[in-house]
N, C-alpha and C positions, 0 to 999 in steps of 0.2 A: 064448364059447360063440356058435353058432350061433342065430337066432330072432326074435322079431319084437314089438313091440307091438299088440296088441289096438287095432284103429280105436274100438270101441266101450265097453271098459272101460280102456284106456289100462294095462292090466297087461302084463307084459313073458310071453311064451309062450316056452319053449325049443322047438329045431324036434321034430318028433317027439310033442309034449307034445299031450294033448285039450284042448281050448279051447273052452266053449261056456257065454260071458259072458251068453247070453239066458235061461237058464233059471237061475231063482233062486227063494226060498222066502220067505213072508209073514214069517216071524221072521228072517231075513237084512236085511228092507227095513222092519223095524220093530224091529231090534237097539239102534240109537242114540237112538231118542227120549226126551224127557224123561219124566219121572211124569207129568204133565199130558197130554201128548199119547199117551203109550200107554193112558192109561185113556180118551183121548177114541176113541182106535183100536177098543178092544177093545169101547166099548160101541157104537160104529157097526156094528163086526163082528157082535156080535150082534143087534143091529136089524134089520140087514140077512137074518142067516141065519134071524130068524123070521118072515121074510116067505114063506117057502115054498121048494119046490124049486127049486135052482137048482145053480151050478158056481161055486167062490171058487178063485181061483189066484193064483200071484205070474207077472207077464211086465215082463220087464226091469227096470222102474224103478215098477211100478204094479201094485197087487192090485186083479183083475178081478171082479167078480159079474156073472155074465150065467145067462139062461136059454138063447133058441135064440141072442141075440146080448146082446152087452153091455149092460145099463141103466146102471149106473156104476160108476167104478175111483175107487180111492182111490192117491194119490202121495205118499206119507210123504216131506216135507221135513225140516230140522233146525229150523224153528221155527214149523211150523204144518202140517196135512194139506189136500192140494189134492182136492178133491173134485169130480169132475165127472159130472154125472148129467144123462142122456139123454132127453129129453122131448119134447113134440109143440109145445112152445110155450118162448117165452123167458120167462123168470121174472122179475119187476120187484120185488125185496126188496133192502135193504143190505146185506144177506148173498152177495146173487149180485154175484161181481165182473167177471165177460162171459157173454157169452152169442154162441155161435158158430155156424153153421148147420154141421151133421155130416154130413146127407145133405138128400135130399129130405123127407123128413119128420119128422128128427129135428134136436133144437138142442139142443147141448154146452152145460149150464149152469155155469159154475165156481164154487164156493163155497171157503172158506177156512174149517178150524176149528181153532181152538188149545187151546180147554177142554170139558173132557166135557158140562157141561152145555149146549154149543151141539146136542147130539146129542139134539134134542127137536123139536117140533112150531115149525114150518113144515118144517123139513128132512128128519124122519119121514115127514110127509105127502107129500112129492117123492119121496123114495125109494118110498112105496108104488105111488104114480101110475106112476113109471117102472116098476115092477117088473109092473103089470098091463099098460101099452102095449107092454112086449116080449114079453108072452103074446098080446095083442090084433094087432099088427103081424105074428107071426108066423103067426098063423091066418090073416089076412086076404091075405099074401104066398101062402100055399102052393095053394090053388086057383086063382089069379089067373093060369093059365099064358097063355101068348100065343096067341091063337087068328089063325087065317090070314087074312087079308084078302081079301077077292072080289077079283077080276083085274078090272080095269077094262077095259070094251071100249076098243079103240084107237080115237082120234079119227081119223074118215075125212074127206077132204077130198071137197069137193060132187063128185057124180057130173057 
């Protein structure tokens, strides 16, 4: 039978069959988690949802939390939850595994969660900070349209 192997998910796709491995659900991403990780995920999701109005959606291998832009995401793994929090600063904490520059204004702070009890301060404080920063940076960007620079007079050589 004619078909192909999907480059992303490595599934066999028959010729003519519709295939979209990029669309997924929270349930599909969290289905195989252990009980401890599932409880940690539920607490993390509840904490984030309580912050206020936002969009929570699954995308490829991650569950995204965003307002105007993503302020943090969770990537469920077999033995931990990888949480990436976007802040205006790198965090200095034993919980933070890595901090990478994500843009000119944001730094991606990578955190591993293995138990429900880890979803408390300071993690909840960082989520709150990221949530507020995502709104502040959206407001700051909106009115900042590029103004036309005044034309400079050409340099004339002496008469």
